[in-house]
N, C-alpha and C positions, 0 to 999 in steps of 0.2 A: 205554533211557537215562533216560527221564523218569521211569519207575517206580524206578530205582535212585536219581535225585536226590531223589525223593519220601521213600524210604527213609532217605536220608541226613539229609535235614532232620528227619525224625521221630526219628532216632537222636540227632542233636545236641539236640533239645528234651527226650528223656528224660535225656540225659547231664546237661543243665543242671539238670533238676530234681533229680537225685541228685549234686550238685556236690561233696559231700564224697568220695563214691566215685570220682567222675572226678579229682578232683585227686589222690587218693592213687596211682591207677594211672598218671596222667600223669607225677607226680613220679618214680615208680619206673622207668618206661620212659624217662623224659627222661635220668635220670642214667646209666642202662644205655647208651642209645644215645650220649648226649654223651661218655661216656668212651670207646666204641667208635669213634666219628668221630675224637675226638682221637688216639688211639693210631694210627688208620689214617692221618691226616694226617701225623703225625710219620714213620711208616713210609714213606708216599709220597714225602715230601720226601727221606728219606736213601736209600732202597733201591729205589724204583720209578719215580718221574717221571724224565724225561729231565734230564739236567744242562743248567744254563742256559748252554750254549755252543753254539756253531756246530757242525753233524755231530756230536753227542756220541759216536755209535756208533764213529766214526773215530778218536777220541782215544785214546791210550794212554800209559801211564806206563813209562819205560824205565829198568831198573836195571842196575847192574854186579852180577854174580855170581861166585863163586869155589866151585864145588862142592867142591875138595878141602879147602877151610877151612870148609865149611858155612855159606858166606855166599850167602844167596838174595836178599836185597833190601838194596843199598847205593847210595850215591850215586856220582858220576862225576867224574872230573877233568876239567878244563877242556880239556886236550889231547885226551883220548879223545873228549870230545864234539865238538871241532872236527873230528877225523877222521870220526866217524859223519855229521856235517853235510855234509862234502864228498863222502863215498861213498855216502851214502843215494840209492836209486833208487826205492824204493816207498813212502817216507814222508818228510816233513818233521820236522826236530827244532828243538826251542827248550830253553833252559835257564833255570833259576830258582835262587837261592839266597836263603832267608830269613834276614834279619839283624835285630838289634835295635841301633838307632843312636840318637844323641843329636840332637835338632833344636834348635838355638840360634838367636840373633839378638836382635832387639829385645823379643820377648816372653820369658817365663819359660822356661828350658830344659826340654824334655820328651823322654821315651823314646818313639819311634815304632818300628813294625814295617815295615822296608823290604824290599821284594822286588826284588833286583838281577836284572835279566831281560836276555836277549837280544832284539834287536830283533823278531824272529819271533814273541815270545810272544803278544803280543796279536791279531795277524792270525790266528795259528793257532787260538785260542780263540773268534775272532769278537768280540772285546772293541773296541767304538768308545768313545772319550772323548765324554761328553755335551758338554764344552766344550773347545775346542782340539783338540790332535792327539796321535797317539802318536809315538814315536820314529822317527827316520829311519835308514836303514842307515849313513849317514854318521856319526849321533851315536853309533852303538855300536861304532865303530872305536878302537883305542887312541890316545889323545891328543886324541880329540875334544872339543868344548865339552859342559860337563857340564849335563843336562837332567834334569827330573823330571815325573812325572804324579802327581797327588794324588788321594787319596780325596774324596768329596764332604764327608764329615764333617771332615776335616783342613782343607780349603779354608775350610769355612764358620768352623771355630773360630779358625783362624790370620788370615784375612784378611776375614772377614765374608761372602763369597760367592765362588762359582766365577769368576764374571766379573772380580772384583777380583783374584783369585789369578793369573789368566793375566799372564805376562810379569814377575811379581815373583820374587825371589830368595829360596830357602830355604838354610839353612846346616844341613848333615848332616854330623856329625863334623867340624866345622872347614872343610868344603869347600862352597863356593857353588855352587848349581845353579838354572838358570832353569825356572819352571814352564811347560810347554809344553801341559798338558791336565789335565782334572779328569773322573773317570770318573763314572756315574750313582750317585745315592744308594743305598746298601745293598750296592754292590759292593765286596767287601773279599777277593778271592781273591788269593793263597792265605792261609789262616789268619789272617784279620783283617788283611789289610795295610794300611797308612796311606799308603804311599808306594811308588811304583815307579821305579826308575832303571836306567840301562844297565849292563851288565856289563863292557864293554871288554876281551874276553877277549884273551889273548896265547898265541899258539902256541909250546909250548916242549917239544920232543919227548922231552926228558929228565926232564920233571917231571911225572910220571903218579901219584905216590903221595898226592897232595892230593886226595882225592875228597870233594868238598863240593857239587857241583852237582846238582839234581834236575831231571832231563830228561824232556820231554814230546814226544809225537810225534803227528802225524797222517797216518794211511795215505791214500794216494792212492785216490780212488774205484775200486772194484772189487777192492782189495787186501784179503786176508783176515789175520787176525791170525797164523795159522801161517806165511804167505808171509813177514809183516814179520819173525817171528821168525827164519825161516831166514836172511834177509839180515843181520839183526843178529849171528847167530852167526858168519856168514861174516866180516863186517867185524871182529868181535872177535878170531877166530882169525888174520886177517891182521896185525892190530895185535900181537898176541901173538908171532907169528913175528918181526916186525920188532923188537920189543923184549921179548925174553925176559927180561931183568933186572928190568924194572919191571912187566910184565903176565903173567908167567907164571901159568897156571891161571885168568886172568880171563876172563869171557866177558859176555853181556849177555842180558836177557829183557825181553819187554814184555807187560804186563797191561793190561786195559781201565782206563780212567781212574776209572770209578766203584768198581772193586774195589780200585783203589789209594787213593783217597779214603776209602772206607768199609771198615774192618776186618771180616773175617768175624764176629768176636766181637760187633760192634755190630749187624750184621744178625740174627744169631742171637738176640741179647738183645731186640731189638725183636720179633722173631717170637714169642719166649716171652711177652713182654708182651700182644702183640696176641691170642695164643690164651688168655691168662689173662682179658683183658677180655671176649673173646667168651663164656667160661664164666660170667663173672658176667651177661652180658647174658641167658644161657640160664636162669640162676637167677631173673632178674627176670621172663623170660617165663613160668617155671613158677609164680612168685608170682602174677602177674597172672591167669594161667589158672585158678588156684585161686580168685580172688576172683571172676572172671566166671562160673566154674561155680557158686559159691554164690548168686551173683546170678540165674542162669538157674534155680536150683532155687526161689528165692523168686518168681520169675515164672512158675513152671510152670503154676499153674491159669490165670493169666492167658492164656498160650499154648494152653491147652487150650480155653478158651472160645473164641480166635480160629478155632482149628481147627474147633471145633463149628459155628461161624458160617460156614464155608466157606474160611477161609484155607488154602491149600496148604502143605505142608511146606518147598516151595522157597521161598515167599515169608516164611516165618518163618526160614528159614536166611539169606535174603537181608538181612532185617532185622538179624539177629545179626551178620552179617558187616560190615554198614554201621556197627553200633555199635563193632565191634573195630577197623575201619578208621579210624574217627574217632578212638579214643583213640591207635592207634598213630601216626596223622599227627600228632596233639597231642603225643605224646611225642617223636617225632622232631624236630618244630619246636622244642620246648623243649630237646632234645638238641643241635641244632645251635647254638643261642644260648649254651648253656653249653660247647660244644666250642671256641668261639672264646676263652673264657677259659682252658679247660684247655689248648688248644695254645700260647698265649701263655705260661703259667706252665711247661709241659713243655719247650717249646723254650728257655726261659732256664735252665732247671735243667740241660738236657742239652746246652747250648752247648759245653762243655768236654770232653764224652764222646761225643757223637753228631755227627760231622761233618755238614754241610749241615742240620742242625736248625733253623738260623735261616730256612730257607726254608720252614719248615712253615706252611700256611695253611689255613683253612677255605674252599677254592675249590670250583669246579663239580664236580670229581671226588670231593671230601669230600662234598658234597650230594648227588651221585649214589649214593654209597654209602649215604649216610642214606636216600635214598628206597628203596633195595634193602632195607636193614634194615626200612624199614617195612612193606614187604610181607611180609618173614619173620617179623617179629614178630606181624603181623595173623593170619597163618597159625598160628603156634605157639600164641598166646593164644587164637585163636577155635576151635581144633580141637576141644578138650573140650567148650565149651558147644555147639557144633554137633552134636556126638555126642549130647548129652544131649537136644537139641531133635529130633533126629531119632528118638529113642526113645519121644517122647511118644504115649501111646495115650489116646484120648479116653474110652473106656469104663472103663478101669481107674482113670484120673485122676478121673473124676466120682464114683468110688465111695470114693475116699478123701477125707478130711476132715481139717482142722486142720493144726497145723505139722508134725506127725509125717509127714504124707504129702507135705509139701513138700520133705523132705531124705531121700531114699532111701539106702538102704545102698550102692548103687553109686556114688553120688556121693561118699560118705564114703571108700570104698576108693580111689577115684581119687585123692582130696585126699590121703590117706595117701601113696600112690605119689609124688605130687608133692613132699610133704614130705620124704621119704626121699631123692629124687633132690636136692632142694636141700642136705640135710644132706650127702650124699655129694660133691657137687661142692664144696661149700665146705669141706669137710675136706681135700680134695685141694689145693685153692689154699691153704689154711692150712699144710698140710704144706711146699709149695713156697716159701711166704713164711718159714716157720720155718727150712727149710734154708738160704735166702739169707741171713737175719739171723744165723743160727749162722756161716756162711761169712764173711760182714762182719766179725762179732765177732773170729773167729779171725785174720782178714786183718789187722785194725788192732792186733791184739795179738801179730803175729808178730815174732819177733826181728829186728831191724833191722842189729845189727852197730854201731850207733852210739845215743847217748841224746839225743833230741830235746827233752825238756823243759827249760825255762828257757833256750832259745836264740833268740835273735832273728836274722833274717837281712835282708840288704838287698844289693841289687845296683847297681854303678856301671858306666859304660862309659868306658874311658880311650882317646881317640883317638890315633893315632900323631901327629897335629899337636900335641896338647897334651903328649904324653910321647914324644919322637922317639926315644929311646935307651932300651936296657935299663937303664942305669944311673939314668935319670931315673924310669922306671917303677918300678924296685925302690926307690928313696929316697922317692918319693911315697907308695907303699903301706906302706912300714915306717914313715915319720912319722905316716901315718893310723892305723895299728893302734896305735902307742905312745900317740896321743891318746886313742884309745877305751879301752885298757887302764887309763888313768888316771882314767876316769870313775868316779863313785861308783856302787856296786852291780855293776861289772863284774868277774866272775871270771877270763875269759880270752877272747881274740879270735884269730882267723884269717881268712884268705881261701882262696878256690879259684876257679878258672875256672868251675866249676860244681857245685852242691850235691848231694847225694844226693836222688833222687826229683824232681828238677827238669828242666826242658827243656834242650837242648842237650847231649845226651850224645854227645860226639865220640869216635870210634874212631881207632885209629892201628895201624900194623904195626910190631912190635919184632923184633929179632933179637939174637944174641949173637955177639961175636968169640971167645968160648970154647966149648969143648965143652958140649952141652947135649943135651936129649931132642928138639931139632928136628933135622930132616933137613938136611944141608949146603945153605945157600943159601935155606933156608926161613924164613919170617917167621911171628910169631904176633899174631893180631889181638887188640886189647886196647882197652878203653876208657882214657881218660887224663884227668887233671886236672893243672893247674898250682897248687900249694899253697903256703900259707906256713908258717913257724914258728908253732905254737899252733893250726893247724887240728886235727889229730889230737887234741889234748888238749881243745879246745872241745867237740867233737863226741862225746869219749870213745871214739874208735875204737882198740882195743887195739893197740900195737906188740908183735907176737909175738917177734920177733927183731930183733937190732941196735938202732938208736936213731931217733928222730924227728929232723925237720928242727930246725936251730939257726940263728940269725941269724948272717950272715956279714959279716965286714970288707970294705970295698971292695977289689976285687981279687982276693978269695979264690976258690978254685975252687969254683964253684957247679953243676958238672955232676955232680948227685947226684939219686938216685931212689930212692923206696920202692916195692916191689911189692905188690900184694895176694897173699893166701895163693894164691889159685888161680893167679896169674901165676908165683908161685915153683915151685908144684908142677908146673906145665906145663913149666917149663924145667929144673928140678933136682928132680925128685921124690924122690930119696933122698940129696940133699946141701944144705947150706946155701947160700942165695943171696947172703947178705951178703958184702960185698968182691969181688963179680963184676962183670961189666960187661955193659950191653945197649946196642944202637943203636937209635934211631929210624928206622924203615925198614930196608933192607937195606945201607945205606953211609953213614949219618949217623955223627956224633961219638959217641964211647963216652961212657957216662954210668956213674958208680960206684954200685953198689946200698948204700945205708946202712942199710935196714931192711925188714922185711917187716910189713904192716899186716893185720889181720883183714879178712875179706871183709864187704862191705856190700850192702845192696840198693839199687843204684844206679839202675835204669831202671824198676823196678815193685816192688810189694809181693809178687808171687807168688813170687819166687825171687831168690836172691843173684845177683850180677852175676857174669859169668865173670871172666877175667883181666883185670887193671887195673895201671895205673903212675900214680904221683904224683911230678911232677917240680918240683924246687925253684923258687920263683918267681923267684929273683935269676938263674936260668939262661934262663928262657924267659918273658917277658912275653906277656901275653895281653889282648885288648881288653875282655873283660868280666870283672869281678872281683865275686864274692859275698861279702860279709862274714858271718862267723857269730861272735855274741857270746854267751857264757853269762854269766847274771847271777845273783846271790844271790836274787832274788825274782821279780816279774812281768817277763818278757822284754821287754814293750812299753816299759818304762822306759828302754832302750837306744837307741830310735829317735832322740832328740834328741841324743844323744851321738854317734851315727854320723853324723848329718846335719851337726852343728857341726864334726865332725873332717874331713869331706870338704870342706865349704864353706869352712872356714878355710884350706884348701890351694887349692882351685879352685871358685869360685862357679858356675862353668859346667858342673859336672858332676852332673847331677840323679840322686837315688836313685829306684830303681824296684823292683817286686817286693818291697816291704817286708811281710814277714810272719813269724810265729814258725815255727820249724822245725816245730812239730807241725802247723801248717796244711799244710805241704808233705806230710806224712805222710797227712793227712786228704784232701787233694786227690788224692793217688794212689790212694784208694780211692773216687774219684768214679763210676766207672762201676758199680762193685759197689753203691754207696750208691744210685744212682739205680734200678737193677733192683730192688733190695730194698724201697726205698720204695714204688715202684709196685705191685709185686706184693703187698706187704703192705696197701696201701690197698684194692686190689681183693678180697683176701682178706677184709679186715675188712667190706667191704660186702657180699660174698657171704655171710659169717656172719651180718650183720644181717639181709638179705633172709630166710635160712634160718630165722632166730629168728621174724621176722614170719610165714612161712608156717607154721611150727610152731604159732604162738600161734593163727593162723587155723583150722588143722585142729581144735586142742583146743576152742576156742571154738565151732566148729561142731558138734563132737561133743557138747558140753554142751547146746547148743541142741536138737539132735536127740533126746538121751537125758534131757531134762529131767523128763519124767514118771517115767521109770525112777528117776532119783536121788532124786526126790521120794518115790517108793514105798520105796525102800531107807531113806530117812531115817525114813519113817513107821513101818516094821517093826523099828526099833531100830539101823540103822547110825549110826555117829557122823560128825560132820565130819571127823574125821581119816581115817576109813574112805573118806570121798568124795575127800578130797585124795589119799590113796594111790591110789585108783583113776585119777584123772586124770594123776597123776605116774607111775604105772605104765605108762599108754598112752604118754606122752612118752618114758620110758626105753626102752620096745620100739621105737619110732620111730627114737631116737637110736642104739640098738644096731645096727639094721638099717643105717641110714644110714652110721653109723662103719664097719662092717664093708665096705659097699660102697665108701666113701670111701677106706679104707686100701688096698683092692684097687687103686682107681683111681690112687692116688697112687703106688703100687708100680709100676704099669703105666706111668706118666708119668714115674718118676723118671730113667729114662735120657736123656730130654730136657733135663733141668736139670743133669745131671752135670757138663757142661763149664764151668757157670758157679759151680761149688763149689770152695772152697780148703780143704783138709784136713777136709773133711766127707763122709763116705759119703752117697749119695743114698737109702740106706736106714737112716740113723742112727736106731736105737731111742729114744734120748732125745727127740728132736724128734717122732718119731710118737707116744710116749706123751703129751708135753706138750700137742700139739696135740689129740689125742683128750680128754685131761681138759679143756682149753680149751672144746671144742665141748660137752662134757656140761654144764659151768656155763652156756653160752649157752643149751642146751636147757632145763636146769632154770629158769633164768631166764625163758625164753619160757613155760614151763608154770606158773610160780608163780601169776601173776594169774588164768588160766583155773581153777585148782584152788582158789583162794579163793572165786571166784564160784560155782563149783559147791557148795562146802561151805555157803553162804550161801543156798541155794535154801529157800524157804518150802514145805514139804510141802503145806501147805492150799491155798495159791494155785496151786502147779504142777498138783495133782490135780484142782482145778476147771476 
């Protein structure tokens, strides 16, 4: 141990003397290890670490399913939930509905995320308010006193501190609630909730169509997921037998809570990014190995002398390992510091695309990963110098002299192999980045079914207390729209209960009292929107058949609906849908179809939405209304007009989600953009490292062959000939690396295929462009060594 510590002190002294070399190596390793630790921390928080709840392995998310309608993951009705709660034997259940509601009172009105939960929600998850208490069972009963639990952030911003918030009243959608608790700082489950309130569910056996609750379960100790699934299916089957008109075909399924919170696409994307960053780290190791190998060759005579004086080969290897370990440890320490910044930036960027990303930290697990990387990096970077040292022969080395002897051909060959490996791996990463960039480009330019440019959007929430009747609701928004349309620069305006590509995509079942393609008694699941006249014109959604909505006189028949083209084809594939009727659910009132609109991308950019319906806003008022305002110029100029129009009629109705429609489209590509940006950054770093490695190989070659180059110049070679010689070496290395890289990229392409939109994983254009780009990088890396080689002074070199 003492001898190793001596070797370590000696290594640190040598590295300090060669501080430029040491800083270069530490910087390369620090960037590689820092990026690796950052991505590991992000993946650990999202996919590996236990959820921050009590007994997370026993927690499940319970969905309603209807295999006959191809519905696998759906919310649950309050009545079904209460039946599950009463009949469950192997697990406990709790329900939640995430809402966006208006917080009013003495302070400025604000929009907050509200989680309406059943009383057992917090005990099931192991949530204990840091201040105050959770709801009691009595407070969750219909007609009970209204209470609320606040997030720490809301309590601080609204009341100054959690202690000051306890016992105060908050006014949510016009209803006063007493604050009974405040949770710990940072806790915002689910989905950034600001406030939790009770659900106060009412059991209504006939009301099972309104499926809006997210249900969670906690299996009893010893119960497995398959056992809980069997009980769920049996309970759902019993409900189906008792209520065949409402629950025909409906069943239930349970999934682990993590798999429910984190989509498989997010886990797969992080795995892809993690693999990419490890490849970058591998290139960094190759690069450093080349530098250490060159350093070992420069010190070869020193090691020969040490050997001649009695130093064993094991002692020399131990000294080399001590230096490598010191460099790797310094690189890991630098990387850990960089990872703190990387994690904060990545978590903020991924907050909307990777659930639980806000929990990412450089903690003990991340530091343990960094320590493991230190050992691996020390081994990978120190292997080549160790092999070089083990091959030192005293007799042969003492017969050698000068610089030529210090750099053998075996070293040059090995460094060429390292350079080729770096070029190959960097090309594979560049191909992956190129495919993702092309996929993102096509995704962002995919036909939407509407025109988002020059459109401003803003959302308001209309409470039933402020607008208690359908007539009041319609009149309020009709007046608001009229005011907006009269503003300068406004071309048209409309509103909807939900804009395309926004959150809150609500589904509903429809049927028809007329003969249709549906089986008798069957329903069709559709997305649905409540929209005003002017909505289709503002977003320029084509009306393919019939007509758009019009403003109606008070008392006129508002039971009108416009179908999407997919819905019309599903109901009447070979006939016109205009003039026919549909029902909401299986027994609702009939609505007359006045038009058929073109399909649009509602839920995501990857595909057009399925069947959908648009209901006239005079028929069915909705709590949340989103304005869409088309302008003749910059859409942001409409914000003041929207704000003034709303405030002029109700100053307590705040605007939120104010953004151009183009921003909604951009946000919908957030996950694809996050993946492509990260992979592009890693690929660029890999290409830069590969260029540095190639530069080092060529510079080393010039140093080794300096006498040969001088002799060539002395016998008549021109500077251009020498430059061609060096560039020819670079081209040969690039060609071998490119061939290996293309093969590697083709092999790995199947792993990236699931992340691509409208791009083949073997797209020849991307492969050709990336290969050409790497050729330019290689030539740029070779240019300076080629110029230096051409300027060799023959007389000086030969002396």
